[in-house]
Each structure stands twice: as structure tokens, then as C-alpha cells.
C-alpha positions as CSV (number, residue, x, y, z in Angstrom):
1,M,9.2,1.0,-9.5
2,K,8.3,-2.4,-11.2
3,V,7.1,-5.1,-8.9
4,S,8.0,-8.7,-9.5
5,A,4.9,-10.8,-10.2
6,A,6.6,-13.8,-8.8
7,L,7.3,-12.1,-5.5
8,V,3.7,-10.9,-5.2
9,A,2.4,-14.4,-6.0
10,V,4.5,-15.9,-3.2
11,G,3.8,-13.0,-0.8
12,L,5.8,-14.7,2.0
13,C,8.8,-13.6,3.9
14,A,10.7,-16.0,6.2
15,C,11.0,-14.5,9.7
16,A,13.5,-15.0,12.5
17,A,11.2,-17.1,14.6
18,G,10.4,-19.5,11.8
19,A,7.0,-17.8,10.9
20,Q,6.2,-16.7,7.5
21,L,5.1,-13.0,7.2
22,S,2.4,-12.5,4.7
23,F,0.3,-9.4,3.9
24,S,-2.7,-9.3,1.6
25,D,-4.5,-6.3,0.1
26,A,-7.9,-6.4,1.8
27,T,-9.0,-2.8,0.9
28,L,-12.0,-3.9,-1.0
29,A,-13.3,-6.3,1.6
30,S,-12.7,-3.9,4.4
31,G,-15.1,-1.2,3.1
32,I,-12.5,1.5,3.3
33,D,-13.2,3.3,0.1
34,C,-11.8,6.9,0.5
35,V,-9.4,9.0,-1.5
36,Y,-7.8,12.1,0.0
37,Q,-8.4,15.0,-2.5
38,G,-9.7,18.5,-2.8
39,P,-12.9,19.6,-4.4
40,G,-13.4,18.2,-7.9
41,G,-10.3,16.1,-7.6
42,A,-7.9,18.9,-7.0
43,G,-4.9,18.2,-4.7
44,A,-5.8,19.3,-1.2
45,P,-2.6,20.3,0.5
46,F,-0.1,18.3,-1.5
47,M,1.6,17.0,1.6
48,G,-1.7,16.0,3.3
49,A,-3.6,12.7,4.0
50,G,-4.1,11.9,7.6
51,G,-6.2,9.6,9.8
52,A,-6.3,7.7,13.1
53,A,-7.4,4.5,14.7
54,G,-9.5,4.6,17.8
55,D,-12.4,2.8,19.5
56,F,-14.9,5.7,19.1
57,N,-17.9,3.7,20.3
58,R,-16.1,1.7,23.0
59,D,-17.2,-1.7,21.8
60,G,-13.7,-3.1,21.9
61,H,-13.0,-2.9,18.2
62,E,-10.7,-0.3,16.6
63,D,-12.5,2.2,14.3
64,L,-11.0,4.7,11.9
65,F,-11.4,8.5,11.3
66,I,-9.9,9.5,7.9
67,L,-9.7,12.9,6.4
68,S,-11.2,13.6,3.0
69,G,-9.1,16.5,1.9
70,G,-12.2,18.6,1.1
71,D,-14.0,16.7,-1.6
72,G,-16.8,15.9,0.8
73,P,-17.1,15.2,4.5
74,D,-14.5,13.3,6.4
75,H,-15.0,9.6,7.1
76,L,-15.8,7.8,10.4
77,Y,-15.4,4.1,9.7
78,I,-17.1,2.0,12.4
79,N,-15.7,-1.5,12.8
80,Q,-18.4,-4.1,12.4
81,G,-16.6,-6.5,14.7
82,D,-14.8,-8.5,12.1
83,G,-12.4,-6.0,10.6
84,A,-14.9,-4.7,8.0
85,F,-16.0,-1.0,8.2
86,V,-19.1,1.2,7.5
87,D,-18.8,4.9,7.2
88,H,-21.1,6.6,9.8
89,A,-19.7,10.2,9.5
90,I,-23.0,11.8,8.6
91,D,-24.8,9.8,11.3
92,A,-22.2,11.1,13.8
93,S,-22.8,14.8,12.9
94,L,-19.4,14.9,11.2
95,T,-20.7,16.8,8.2
96,R,-18.1,19.6,7.8
97,T,-16.5,19.8,4.4
98,H,-13.0,21.3,4.9
99,I,-9.4,20.8,4.0
100,G,-8.2,18.7,6.9
101,V,-4.5,17.8,7.1
102,G,-3.5,16.1,10.4
103,I,-5.4,14.4,13.2
104,G,-5.0,13.5,16.9
105,V,-7.3,11.2,19.0
106,G,-7.7,11.1,22.7
107,D,-10.2,11.7,25.6
108,L,-9.5,15.4,26.1
109,D,-12.5,16.1,28.4
110,N,-12.0,12.9,30.6
111,N,-15.6,11.7,29.9
112,G,-14.6,8.2,28.7
113,W,-15.1,8.8,25.0
114,L,-12.4,9.5,22.4
115,D,-12.3,13.0,20.9
116,I,-10.8,14.2,17.6
117,F,-8.6,17.2,17.0
118,I,-7.9,18.1,13.3
119,S,-5.4,20.6,11.9
120,S,-7.3,22.2,9.1
121,F,-6.7,24.7,6.4
122,G,-10.3,25.7,6.6
123,D,-13.4,25.5,4.5
124,V,-12.8,24.8,0.8
125,D,-13.9,28.2,-0.3
126,S,-12.3,30.2,2.5
127,T,-9.0,28.8,3.6
128,G,-7.0,30.7,6.2
129,P,-5.9,30.7,9.8
130,G,-8.0,29.8,12.8
131,Q,-10.0,26.9,11.4
132,H,-8.7,23.9,13.3
133,L,-11.5,21.6,14.6
134,L,-12.0,19.9,17.9
135,Y,-14.8,17.3,17.9
136,L,-15.9,16.2,21.4
137,N,-17.4,12.7,21.5
138,M,-20.7,13.0,23.4
139,G,-21.4,9.3,23.6
140,L,-23.7,7.0,21.6
141,D,-27.1,7.8,20.1
142,T,-29.9,5.3,20.2
143,A,-28.5,3.5,17.2
144,G,-25.1,3.0,18.9
145,V,-23.3,5.6,16.8
146,P,-21.0,8.2,18.6
147,I,-22.2,11.8,18.2
148,F,-19.6,14.6,18.0
149,N,-19.8,18.3,18.8
150,E,-17.3,20.8,17.4
151,V,-15.9,23.2,20.0
152,A,-12.4,24.3,18.9
153,Q,-13.1,28.0,19.3
154,Q,-14.6,27.6,22.8
155,A,-11.7,25.4,23.8
156,G,-9.1,27.8,22.6
157,V,-7.4,25.5,20.0
158,A,-8.9,26.8,16.7
159,T,-5.8,28.9,15.9
160,T,-2.1,28.0,15.7
161,S,-0.6,30.3,13.1
162,P,-2.2,33.8,13.4
163,D,-1.3,34.6,9.8
164,A,-1.5,31.5,7.5
165,A,-3.4,28.3,6.9
166,D,-0.9,26.1,8.6
167,G,-1.1,23.0,10.7
168,F,0.2,19.4,10.1
169,G,0.9,16.7,12.6
170,V,-1.0,16.6,15.9
171,A,0.2,14.8,19.1
172,M,-1.5,14.3,22.4
173,G,0.2,13.5,25.7
174,D,0.3,14.6,29.4
175,Y,3.5,16.5,29.5
176,D,2.9,18.0,33.0
177,L,1.5,14.7,34.5
178,D,-1.7,16.4,35.8
179,G,-4.0,13.7,34.4
180,D,-5.3,15.3,31.3
181,L,-4.1,15.3,27.7
182,D,-2.3,18.3,26.2
183,I,-2.0,19.0,22.5
184,A,1.0,19.8,20.3
185,V,0.4,21.0,16.7
186,A,3.2,21.2,14.1
187,G,3.4,24.2,11.6
188,W,5.4,24.0,8.4
189,V,4.8,27.3,6.7
190,T,7.8,29.7,6.8
191,D,7.5,32.4,9.6
192,S,3.9,31.4,10.2
193,Y,4.5,30.8,13.9
194,G,2.4,27.6,13.6
195,N,4.2,25.3,16.0
196,R,2.1,25.4,19.2
197,L,1.8,23.6,22.5
198,F,-1.6,23.8,24.2
199,R,-1.9,22.9,27.9
200,N,-5.1,21.3,29.0
201,D,-6.5,23.2,32.1
202,G,-9.5,21.0,32.6
203,T,-13.2,21.3,31.7
204,D,-15.5,24.2,32.3
205,A,-19.1,24.0,33.7
206,T,-20.4,23.0,30.2
207,G,-17.9,20.1,29.9
208,I,-15.7,21.8,27.3
209,P,-11.9,21.5,28.0
210,N,-10.0,24.7,28.2
211,F,-6.6,25.0,26.7
212,T,-3.9,27.6,27.2
213,D,-1.3,28.3,24.5
214,V,2.0,27.8,26.5
215,T,4.4,27.6,23.6
216,D,6.4,30.6,24.5
217,S,6.6,29.9,28.2
218,A,7.0,26.1,28.1
219,I,9.3,25.6,25.2
220,L,12.5,27.3,26.0
221,R,13.5,28.0,22.4
222,D,12.1,30.0,19.4
223,M,9.9,27.6,17.4
224,R,9.3,30.1,14.6
225,T,12.2,28.7,12.6
226,V,10.9,25.1,12.9
227,H,9.2,23.7,9.8
228,G,7.2,21.2,11.8
229,F,5.6,18.1,10.5
230,S,5.3,15.5,13.2
231,P,5.4,16.0,17.0
232,R,5.3,13.2,19.5
233,F,5.1,13.0,23.3
234,I,7.1,10.1,24.7
235,D,9.4,9.5,27.7
236,M,12.9,9.0,26.4
237,N,14.8,9.0,29.7
238,G,12.7,7.0,32.1
239,D,11.5,9.7,34.4
240,L,7.9,9.3,33.2
241,Y,7.7,13.0,32.0
242,P,7.4,12.8,28.2
243,E,9.8,14.5,25.9
244,L,8.6,16.3,22.8
245,L,10.1,14.8,19.6
246,W,9.4,17.4,17.0
247,V,10.2,16.2,13.5
248,A,10.6,19.0,11.0
249,D,11.9,19.9,7.5
250,F,15.1,21.7,6.5
251,R,17.3,20.4,9.4
252,T,15.0,21.9,12.0
253,S,13.9,18.8,13.9
254,K,14.1,19.2,17.6
255,Y,14.7,17.0,20.6
256,L,12.9,18.8,23.5
257,L,13.8,17.6,26.9
258,N,11.0,17.7,29.5
259,N,12.4,19.6,32.6
260,T,9.6,18.1,34.8
261,D,8.6,21.6,35.8
262,G,6.2,22.4,32.9
263,T,9.0,23.5,30.5
264,F,11.1,21.9,27.8
265,S,14.8,22.6,26.9
266,D,16.1,22.2,23.3
267,M,18.7,19.5,23.7
268,T,18.9,18.6,20.0
269,S,22.6,19.1,19.4
270,E,23.6,17.8,22.8
271,A,21.6,14.6,22.2
272,G,23.2,14.0,18.8
273,T,19.8,14.3,17.0
274,G,18.5,16.8,14.4
275,L,20.7,15.3,11.7
276,D,17.8,14.6,9.3
277,L,17.9,16.9,6.3
278,N,14.1,16.8,5.6
279,G,12.4,15.3,8.7
280,M,8.9,14.1,8.0
281,G,7.7,11.0,9.7
282,N,8.1,10.2,13.4
283,A,8.3,6.7,15.0
284,A,9.6,5.6,18.3
285,G,10.2,2.2,20.0
286,D,12.8,-0.1,21.5
287,V,14.2,-1.7,18.4
288,N,17.0,-3.6,20.2
289,N,15.1,-4.6,23.3
290,D,17.5,-2.9,25.7
291,G,14.7,-1.0,27.6
292,L,15.5,2.3,26.0
293,C,13.2,4.1,23.5
294,D,14.8,4.7,20.1
295,W,13.7,7.3,17.5
296,Y,13.2,6.8,13.8
297,V,12.8,9.8,11.5
298,T,11.9,9.6,7.8
299,S,13.5,12.0,5.4
300,V,14.5,12.2,1.7
301,E,17.2,9.9,0.5
302,T,19.9,12.1,-1.1
303,S,23.6,12.0,-1.2
304,A,23.6,14.1,2.0
305,A,21.0,12.3,4.2
306,G,18.2,9.9,4.4
307,N,16.1,8.3,7.2
308,M,17.7,8.5,10.7
309,L,17.7,5.8,13.3
310,Y,18.6,7.4,16.6
311,M,19.6,4.7,19.1
312,N,19.1,5.7,22.7
313,Q,22.4,5.4,24.7
314,G,20.8,5.8,28.1
315,D,22.7,8.9,29.0
316,G,20.7,11.6,27.2
317,T,22.5,11.0,23.9
318,F,21.7,9.0,20.7
319,A,23.9,7.3,18.1
320,E,22.6,7.6,14.6
321,L,22.8,4.2,12.9
322,G,20.4,4.4,10.0
323,E,22.9,3.5,7.3
324,Q,24.6,0.7,9.3
325,A,21.2,-0.8,10.1
326,G,20.1,-0.6,6.5
327,V,17.0,1.6,7.0
328,E,18.3,4.9,5.7
329,D,17.1,4.6,2.1
330,G,13.3,5.3,2.2
331,A,13.0,7.3,-1.1
332,W,10.9,10.3,-0.3
333,G,9.7,9.2,3.2
334,W,6.6,10.2,5.1
335,G,4.7,8.2,7.7
336,A,6.4,5.5,9.7
337,A,5.8,3.1,12.6
338,V,7.9,0.8,14.8
339,V,5.9,-2.5,15.4
340,D,6.6,-6.2,15.5
341,V,4.7,-7.4,12.4
342,N,6.1,-10.9,12.4
343,L,5.6,-11.5,16.2
344,D,9.2,-12.7,16.6
345,T,9.9,-10.3,19.6
346,H,12.0,-7.9,17.6
347,P,10.2,-4.6,16.5
348,D,10.2,-3.9,12.8
349,I,9.9,-0.6,10.9
350,I,7.3,0.3,8.3
351,E,7.5,3.4,6.1
352,T,5.5,4.9,3.3
353,N,6.7,7.3,0.7
354,G,6.0,9.1,-2.5
355,W,6.7,12.2,-4.6
356,S,6.5,13.2,-8.2
357,G,9.3,11.3,-9.9
358,W,10.1,9.3,-6.8
359,D,7.5,6.5,-7.1
360,S,8.6,3.7,-4.8
361,N,6.9,0.8,-3.0
362,S,6.2,1.5,0.7
363,L,8.9,-0.2,2.8
364,L,8.9,-2.9,5.5
365,F,12.2,-3.3,7.3
366,I,12.3,-6.6,9.1
367,N,14.5,-6.6,12.2
368,N,17.2,-9.3,12.0
369,A,17.9,-9.1,15.8
370,D,21.5,-7.9,15.2
371,M,20.9,-4.2,14.6
372,T,20.4,-4.8,10.9
373,F,17.1,-4.9,8.9
374,T,16.0,-6.5,5.7
375,E,13.6,-4.7,3.4
376,S,10.7,-7.1,2.8
377,A,7.6,-5.3,1.7
378,V,7.1,-6.8,-1.7
379,A,8.3,-10.2,-0.6
380,S,5.7,-10.2,2.1
381,G,2.9,-9.1,-0.3
382,M,2.8,-5.5,0.9
383,V,2.7,-4.0,-2.6
384,H,1.8,-0.3,-2.3
385,V,3.1,2.3,-4.9
386,A,1.3,5.6,-4.4
387,Q,1.7,9.1,-3.0
388,G,1.9,7.7,0.5
389,R,1.6,10.2,3.4
390,G,0.0,8.9,6.6
391,L,0.3,5.4,8.1
392,I,-1.7,3.5,10.7
393,T,-0.9,0.2,12.4
394,F,-3.8,-1.4,14.2
395,D,-5.6,-4.7,14.8
396,P,-9.2,-4.3,13.5
397,D,-9.9,-8.0,13.3
398,S,-8.5,-8.7,16.8
399,D,-6.5,-11.6,15.6
400,G,-3.3,-10.5,17.4
401,D,-1.1,-9.2,14.6
402,Q,-0.9,-5.7,13.4
403,D,-2.5,-4.7,10.1
404,V,-1.4,-1.6,8.1
405,L,-3.4,1.2,6.5
406,F,-1.6,3.5,4.1
407,L,-3.1,7.0,3.4
408,S,-2.1,8.7,0.2
409,N,-2.5,12.1,-1.5
410,R,-4.9,11.8,-4.4
411,D,-4.6,8.0,-4.2
412,P,-7.0,5.6,-2.5
413,A,-6.4,4.4,1.0
414,A,-4.9,0.9,1.0
415,F,-5.5,-1.7,3.8
416,F,-3.1,-4.6,4.1
417,R,-4.2,-7.5,6.4
418,N,-1.4,-9.3,8.2
419,D,-1.7,-13.0,7.6
420,T,1.4,-14.2,9.4
421,I,1.5,-18.0,9.6
422,S,3.9,-20.8,10.6
423,P,4.9,-23.3,8.0
424,G,4.4,-27.1,8.2
425,G,1.4,-26.8,10.5
426,A,3.5,-25.5,13.4
427,P,1.7,-23.2,15.9
428,A,1.6,-19.6,14.8
429,P,3.7,-17.1,16.7
430,N,2.2,-15.9,20.0
431,W,1.3,-12.4,21.0
432,I,-0.4,-10.3,23.6
433,R,-2.1,-6.9,23.2
434,I,-2.6,-4.6,26.2
435,K,-5.1,-1.8,26.7
436,L,-5.1,0.4,29.8
437,D,-8.0,1.9,31.8
438,T,-7.1,4.8,34.0
439,S,-10.7,5.9,34.7
440,L,-10.3,5.3,38.5
441,D,-7.2,7.4,38.8
442,P,-7.6,11.1,38.0
443,R,-3.8,11.6,38.2
444,S,-3.2,9.5,35.1
445,A,-4.2,10.6,31.6
446,P,-7.1,8.7,30.0
447,D,-6.4,5.3,28.4
448,G,-2.9,5.2,29.9
449,F,-1.2,7.8,27.7
450,G,2.4,7.9,28.9
451,A,2.5,4.5,30.7
452,R,5.4,2.1,30.2
453,V,4.6,-1.6,29.7
454,E,7.1,-4.4,30.0
455,A,6.7,-8.0,29.1
456,V,9.2,-10.5,30.5
457,T,9.6,-13.9,28.9
458,G,12.6,-15.9,30.2
459,S,15.6,-13.7,29.9
460,L,14.0,-11.3,27.4
461,T,12.3,-8.0,28.5
462,Q,10.3,-6.1,25.8
463,T,9.2,-2.5,26.5
464,R,6.4,-0.5,25.0
465,W,5.2,3.1,25.6
466,M,1.6,4.3,25.3
467,S,2.1,6.9,22.6
468,A,0.0,6.7,19.5
469,G,1.5,9.4,17.2
470,S,1.9,11.6,15.2
471,N,3.4,9.1,12.8
472,Y,2.9,11.7,10.1
473,L,-0.5,13.4,10.2
474,S,-1.8,10.1,11.6
475,H,-2.1,8.0,14.8
476,S,-1.9,4.3,15.3
477,E,-3.9,2.4,17.9
478,L,-3.1,3.1,21.5
479,T,-2.1,-0.3,22.7
480,A,1.0,-2.1,23.9
481,H,1.4,-4.9,21.4
482,F,4.0,-7.7,21.8
483,G,5.1,-10.5,19.6
484,L,6.1,-13.4,21.8
485,A,7.4,-15.9,19.2
486,D,7.0,-19.4,20.8
487,A,6.4,-18.2,24.4
488,T,2.9,-19.3,25.5
489,A,2.8,-17.0,28.5
490,I,4.4,-13.9,29.9
491,D,6.4,-14.5,33.1
492,Q,5.9,-10.9,34.3
493,L,3.8,-8.1,32.8
494,R,4.8,-4.8,34.4
495,I,2.8,-1.6,34.0
496,T,4.4,1.6,35.2
497,W,1.6,4.1,35.4
498,P,2.3,7.8,34.8
499,T,1.9,8.3,38.6
500,G,5.0,6.1,39.1
501,L,3.1,3.3,40.7
502,V,3.8,-0.2,39.2
503,R,1.4,-3.0,38.7
504,T,2.9,-6.5,38.2
505,L,1.0,-9.5,36.8
506,T,2.6,-13.0,36.6
507,D,2.0,-16.0,34.3
508,V,-0.2,-14.1,31.9
509,P,-1.4,-16.4,29.0
510,A,-0.5,-15.3,25.5
511,N,-2.8,-14.8,22.5
512,Q,-5.3,-12.4,24.1
513,T,-6.2,-8.7,24.2
514,I,-6.5,-7.7,27.9
515,T,-7.4,-4.4,29.6
516,I,-5.6,-3.6,32.8
517,T,-7.3,-1.0,35.1
518,S,-5.2,1.3,37.3
519,C,-5.9,1.2,41.1
520,P,-4.7,4.3,42.8
521,A,-4.5,2.7,46.2
522,D,-2.5,-0.3,45.0
523,F,0.9,0.8,46.2
524,T,2.4,-2.7,46.2
525,G,1.4,-3.5,42.6
526,D,-0.2,-6.8,43.3
527,G,-3.7,-5.9,42.2
528,V,-5.3,-5.9,45.7
529,T,-5.6,-3.3,48.5
530,D,-4.5,-4.4,52.0
531,L,-2.4,-3.4,54.9
532,D,0.8,-3.6,52.9
533,D,-0.6,-0.8,50.7
534,V,-1.3,1.3,53.7
535,L,2.2,0.9,54.9
536,A,3.7,1.6,51.5
537,F,1.6,4.7,51.1
538,L,2.6,6.0,54.5
539,G,6.3,5.5,53.8
540,L,6.1,7.4,50.5
541,F,3.9,10.1,52.1
542,A,6.5,10.6,54.9
543,A,9.2,11.0,52.3
544,S,7.1,13.5,50.2
545,D,7.4,11.1,47.3
546,R,5.4,12.2,44.2
547,R,3.7,8.8,44.1
548,A,1.9,9.7,47.3
549,D,0.7,13.0,46.0
550,L,-2.8,11.8,45.3
551,N,-4.4,15.2,44.8
552,A,-1.5,16.3,42.5
553,D,-0.8,19.6,44.2
554,A,3.0,18.9,44.7
555,V,2.5,18.9,48.5
556,S,2.2,16.1,51.0
557,G,-0.9,16.9,53.0
558,F,-4.0,15.7,54.8
559,T,-6.0,15.8,51.5
560,D,-3.6,13.1,50.1
561,V,-4.4,10.9,53.1
562,L,-8.2,11.4,52.5
563,A,-7.7,10.6,48.8
564,F,-5.9,7.4,49.7
565,L,-8.5,6.3,52.1
566,N,-11.2,6.9,49.6
567,A,-9.4,5.0,46.9
568,F,-8.6,2.2,49.4
569,T,-12.3,1.7,50.2
570,L,-13.1,1.3,46.5
571,A,-10.6,-1.6,46.3
572,C,-9.1,-2.8,43.0
573,P,-11.3,-3.9,40.1
């Protein structure tokens, strides 16, 4: 594809709120200098190139973990506080040279530090099954660098396929709402039995999390025929129990409904999904601001299919509107994300692509607020023609807009900084970025995985879900990010925790990143504990409501009362 020099020079795209969307290639200045490739430049798995954003040293700034493909160790890029990065992989004991493919990030052992799971084909000279990696984050050394310890075998997650080197996208989420993060791993190889669901059963005496492979008992369908690429945990029907959206090749994508009893039912056909011919990338978000989570699946644009935009109808079914919305043609699509890049309150869609003979610029579909989108990548300065695979959206410079990192197969990683401005000296669009802290509530998964966040400004309610990925082999930052256009404050900010409790904040100023901490005794959602909370708890307790089950044993008993009293005495932070 030839790119217009005039468009690149302008690099501006008019947006609905009057702002001008502008991206600049800041790869060189960022210090991100990696290429995904195998030993000696050979193509590692030709569909590979994964990475993830995460605050691995808990300093408030998003770092990056990026797979190398086998031509050297992987990369741990620590954010220097200004959006520039330094690779500290060796200092962090991440010295393994292997053919990593996909990655997931989350606090799997509930110790407050983000861990890393990698689907891997194994060491470069001995590929095969049983070589996935789980790096537990042990905290900081004296120099402030996080140190990792590899424990996949001990934890029970080293093997997905028993027969082949297989393993692509990785997702983390709390599907049984027991307060810890479970893992889903997609397998693509034919008959390898590589699609697996691992239930987290808590840590042992040494602090290592123990996982049980529950694929056969929990997923009520045969996953051996699924050519999986990108799983994702996210609540699609509002009951807080996350569904599994399993994007897969050759018309095998699955919509797996969470039955709330530890099992999933295959509702793909009944939901009107699974229409993608070659499902690859997986993105979810409320693109029309109706409070329902929609689902975007990238595929290959052919005469028979293309990208799919499944619009949630609120009754367990979806309407596929990709062609009508103008987002179906993504060439040979891979990673994708739903994110409001121009801060106009209407989520946009980013997609990367690439294949031999299908060279095309990565795509940026700007939401026109009428269920149509305008492709604006080149016009905004996002010029990226490569063998794109993974994709990460995050805010490494903490300026309020979402930047984009493209990860490519045998091509350098490319970092595009979002420089959205307002013309004529007008104020820039407003925003807010929410992080969640669930460390005081053992019933909620770390960092608020699975929580629902709503921002109300005037008559508009925007909704986000805490679900980082898999986008395609990659995870974006775990935040609830909102563009607010010209609103300078949020009238109401509502957090529905995975427990079902709701926290409501009012008149929250815009243009800040804030962390909201859960308070397990705050049953009225006002951020304080008082007599009203006691009365609210007792009412739910008498009704055997799940929200009053503070010890998560599915029974209303005296231990729940003791747990409430203990939480009440701690008060809210």
C-alpha cells in the first residue's frame, strides 16, 4: 500500500468533538527497540508477536513485557516516568531464550505484584509441548527492579496440548468469582487439544498458585475442534460472571456463556455469533454507549467474510453489523482494540494486519456516533505497514490519551504517541482514567478484573469493563479510560465490584488518573462505613444475597457476620 506524503505531513483527523486527532511515530524516542524473530533472524512462529502492558514495579507508570521470538531473551521495558523505556529483562532474571507466542498479565498469587504467563513453543533447540512459562513477580530488588521466578511446572500450567508445541492467546479473569485469577489458553494446531481453561485454586505453603485443568468439566462442549487464537473473559449479560469469548480460525469461534455454577455453555449459534470465517483478534467494548458490551472480531477480508462487529441486543443475542458500520474490511486482520482515541465519548476501533501479499496499513476506525466508522489511520499520522500481529493500547506518559504499540512478525515494534489537540487554542478534550485496588477485599480478583465502571456526564452514560485481553497474543493496560469531550467533571462515577457491591462517587474532576479502592463493608456505596452499612448488610444477609457472602462459601452464616465486623472496623480507605 502506498501512503500519501501529504496525508502523513498533515497527520491530523477532524474528530466529532472538534478536536484534531494526531499520532506521531515515537518509537525511536521511546527506547522500544525490539524485533520479534527467531534465532539468526528466522521467523519464529509465523503468526507470533505478543506483548503486554502492566505496572510491574508498581510505581504508577505502565511498563511493557514484549516477547523476542527466540532471538535472545524477552524484553522487560521499565517506564522511566515520562513514557521512555529501558530494558531490564536481564536484571529481572528474565533470561530464558525461547519461542514465546502469547502473553497474559495479572496478579495470580494475590501478593500485590503483576505476574506473567507466556504460551511458548519451547527452547529454540527443543520445541515441543509442556514448555509454557509462568513468571511470578517476587517484588523489587534493592535497585527497584522487579524480580521474577519461573514456576509453570509447579503451578500446573506448563502444558496445554499433550502432543504438540501449541499455544497462542492467553486471557486472565475470575470466571467463578472466588477472588483469584483463572487462565484460558488458546490452541490452534489441528487435533492438538490445546485450548485449555485452568482454575486457580489458591497458593500453597510456598506461595505458588495451584491450577487445575477444568477444560472438560467446565466447558460443556468439545474444544478439540476449535482452532483458537484469542480468548477473553468479559461479562456480556450483566450478571458479573464473565463469559468466555473464544476467537478462533476456520469458523470455530465460540461464545461461551457462563452458567454461574463453574461451567460454560456453547451458545455461539443461539447468540448469532461465530460468523467470522477466520477469527483472529478479539476486542470488546460498548461502541454505541447503550450500556451493553459489544464484540469485535478480526478476520480475513474475502468475498465470503471479513471483520465482524457483533452488537449486543441485551437479550443474549447479537446483531452482526460490520459491513453496515464500515469496519468489515481489515485486510488480513490480527490484533484489535476498542478505545476512545480522540476523547469524544464514542469508542473507536484499532486493528493491525499483515500477510504475504496483503501488505496494508494498520487501521483506525473513528466512531461517527451513528453506528458508522471512518477509517482514519494515515490521515491521523498512524502510518504502520508491517506484518502486524499483537496490539497494545496504554498511556505510558500519563497524559490522558491512549497511545498504541504495534507488535509485528519479523518487523520492529512500532510505538505511536497520541497527540490529540484542539484547534484554535481551545481546551483539549477532557478525560479520566480509572484504576482499581481490591487488595482489601479477598472476594474480588486483584486490580479489579471483572469490575464494571460507568461514567455519567449529563444524559450520557459510558461503560467500561476491566478486561485487558487477549487482543491477539497481547494485553492492553488494565484501566477504565473515558474520553469526556468538553465535560470538565463526571456527575457520577459508579463502580460495580465483582462482589455485586456498588461504589458511587459524585462530581469527580476530569483530567486525572485515580485509583479507587474497594471497601468490603461499604454496603451503601458512599465510601464510608456507618450504621447504614450495618443495616444494609443485615438485610442482604437475611435474604441470603450473594453480596453478603463475605467468606465466599455460598452459605449465609455466622462467619459472614464476623467477616463483616472485621471489615467494618477497618473502615474505608
